[in-house]
N, C-alpha and C positions, 0 to 999 in steps of 0.2 A: 582490504579485500572484501568485496561484497558477495556473500554467499546466499543471500535471500532468494527464495524462489518466487516466480511470478511477480516480478517487479512491475509496478505501474508507473509509466513515465509520462510527464506532461510534454507535449510537443509544442515547439515554438509557434506553430501555425494557429494554435488555439487563441493566443493573444498576439495575433500577427503584427499589430501596430504598436505594441508596447516595447519597452527596453528590456535588456537582459536582467537588470536588477528587479524589474517588476515580474518577469517570468519566474525568477527564483523565489520571490515573495509569494506568488500565486501557488507554486508547487508546495511550498512550506505550509502556507495557510490552509490550503484545501486538503493537504495530506498525501500528495503524490510521493512516491519513493525516490523518483529520479526525474531528470530532464533530458529530453532529446532536443538539441539546440541547432537552430538555423545559424550557419557561420556568419551571416551578415550582421547578426546582433553582436557577435564577438568582435568583429571588425569595427562596428560603429562605436563600441565602448572604447576600443584602443584609439580610433581616429579622433575621438573627442578629447584626447589628451591623457587618458588613464594609462598607467604603465602596465607592463606584462605582469609584474609582481602584484599589482593591485587586482588584476584580473584573476590571478591564481588565488589570492586571498578571498575575493568575492565568491569564488566557486568552491572554496576549500571544504565547505560542509555539505556540498551538493553532489550527489551521485549523477554523473553524466554518462548516459548509455552510449551516446554517439553524437556526432555533428554532421550536418549535411550542407551542401552536397557537391560532389564533383560531377559535372555534366559531360555528356558527349564523349564517353571514354574511348570511343573508336577512332578519335581524330588522328589524321595522318599528316605527314609532311611538316610544314611550318606550324600548322595548327597543333601538331603533337608536341612541339616544343612548348607552346602555350599551356597545353594540358599538363605537362610535367611541372611547369612553374606553379600553376594553380594547385596542383596536387601537393607539392611541397609546402606551400603556404597553409593549406588545410591541415596537413599532418602536423605542422608546427602549432597551429591553433588547437588541434585536438590534444596535443601533448600539454599545452598550457592549461587547457580546460580540464585535464585529467580524464579525457574521454578515451575509451578503449577502441572505438570504431569510427570510421568515416564512411558515409553513404556515397556510393558511386552509381551513376545512371547511364544507361545506354541512350544513344541519340538517334536522330536529332531531337533535342528537347522541344524545339518549336514545331508544334503540330501542323502549322501552315506549310512547312517544307514538305511534309508527307502528303498533304492535300494537293499542293502544287504538282508534286512529282507524279502522283496518280493521274492527274488531269493532263499534264503537259510534258511529263518526262524530264522536267527540270524545275528549279526554283531559284529565286534570288536569295533565299535564305540558306544558311548552312545546311547541307543535305547529308552529311556523313557518308555512310556506305550504301545509300539508296542507289539502286541501279546495279550494284554488285550481286553476284549470286550468293546463296546462303553459305556455301563452303568458304568463300572469301570473307564474308562478313564474320563468320565464326573464327576463322584463323587470325584475321587482323585484330579483332576485338580481344580475343584470348591472349594474343601476344602483348597488347597494350596492358591488359589486366595483370599479367605476370610482372611486367615492368613496374607497374604502379604498386603491386604487392611487395616487391623487393624494396622500393623506396619507402613504403609505409612501415616496413619492418625496422628500418633504421630509427623510426620515431616510436617504436613499440605500439603501433596501432594496427588493427585489422581493417579490411574493406568489407562493407556489406552492400551487396549488389541489389539494385532494384531495376528491373527491366520495365521501361515505360511502355504501356500497352499499345501505343500508336507507332512504336519503332519496330524495325524488322525482327530483332531477336527478342520477341516479347513473351514467349511461352515459358512455362516451368521447365520443359525439356531443354529449351535453348539455354536457360540460365544454368541448369545443372551441367550441361555440356561445357559451357564456358568455364565454370568453376573447376570441373574435371580437367579440362585442358590446361589451365594455368599451373596445375600441380604445385600450388602453394597452400600451406596450411592456414594462412591468415586471410583467406578469401571465403566469405560466407554469403548468405543472402537474407533479405528481409521479405517476409510474406506480407504483401499489401492486398487487402481484400478487393479493393476497387480495380487495381491493375490486373489481378488474377481474373476477376469476373469479366472485364472487358477484353481480355485476351483468350477467353473461352477455357480458362482453367477451372476445374470443378473442385468442390471441397474434398471429394474422394481422392483426387490426384494429390492434394496436400497431405491427406491422412496416410498415404503410402510413402511419404518422404522419410529420409534418414534425419532424425532430429538434430544431429550434430552439424548439419549444413545450415540450419536456421539460426541466424544471429538475433533477430528481433521480429516483432509483428506490428504492422500498422492496421489498427482496427478503424475501418472507415466505411462509408455507405455510398449509394449511387441512386441517381434517378434512372428510369427505364432506359435501356439501351437496345436499339433495334438492329445493331450491326453496323458494319462500315468502319470508318476511322473514328475512334472515340475522342471526344473533346472534353478534356478534364475540367476546364473552366465552367462549362455548362453542366456536365453530368455530376460533378461533385459538389455543386452548390446546393447542399441539402444538410440539415442537421443530422449527425450520426444517430442512427436509430429510427429515423423518420423516412428512410429510403426503402428501396425494394430488396436489399440484401438481407438474408436470414443470418444475422450476426451470430446467433447461437450455433447454427450449423457450421459456419466457417470456423468459429472458435473451437468447437468440439473436434473439428478435423485437425486443427493444429495440435490440440491436446492429445489426440489419438497417437501422435508420433512419439509422445513422451516428453515433448518440449515443455520446459518450465522456466524459460528466461523472461525477457522483458516485453511488455505490451505497451504500445504508444497510441495516442488518440490524435492522429493527423486530422486537421480540419480545413475544409475549403469552402465552408458556408459563409458567404459574404455578410449576411445579416448578423450571424452570431459573432463574427469578427468585429462588428461595430457595437456589440452589446457589452454588458459588464463581464469582463473576462473571468473574474472570480466566480461569478454565478455559472457561466458556461463551463468552466473547468470543473466546478462542483458536480454539475449534471453528467459530464463525461466520466468523471471519476466513479460516480455511482453506477453508470452503465458498464464501465470496465469491471468493476467489482462483481456486478450481477452476472457478467459473462464468464469471467475468468475463475471466480471462486465457487462456481456451481458444483 
């Protein structure tokens, strides 16, 4: 049982192109308390021929805060069957990794679908509930979320919701409403500074939250955003701490709720992902310490 406060977790995106074994070594060497793992790295380890028991052994001394991610949670019809299959697999992996949570995302994950829909009212890409009114979007997404929460409970994991800022249900109010409607105790959310910023959520909105609904925090940065549909690949391609977000202000807002759980350094900077991941992780750890331990 991990009772430590303000756990600092290394996110898989920091060393995007490395293996799970290297991620574990980076976390240990640099002195992170935990890992937040991209599920693709877990699958790659198993697909290479390692057994599930070897995976358990590899992670036995590592605190895993969560694994990501289950995309497009509002899927309907035959696509909902795929959603439930993907969910079950992620819950199995979380269980194997000793992770308490699985990250779930609103959709469509592909920003191009949103751009197409705004321009033409249709898209060749998966479009989710674009074109539905907000009441329908909330009802259908909450219904799926409740179903996923019940499935997750069987594997002793919780769901942590992240609303992607280019998707319809992107605000803090939307997310809190979704969590409220599911009426499940194992559904919480992750505060991601970039998604908050680009969906016009302010630090003071975060500061007013009930800390019990927050499962984790993604400390990240942004390039300037003039409005419209935010493009993550462009806007997040910046070293954390070098963008326009006042990271101390956002962190203080989270701390104002009384939250003292885990903090993770998600990274989308392509240059840094090609650099020495140990050095990049060391810089991010120092940044997290300076923000969280103030």
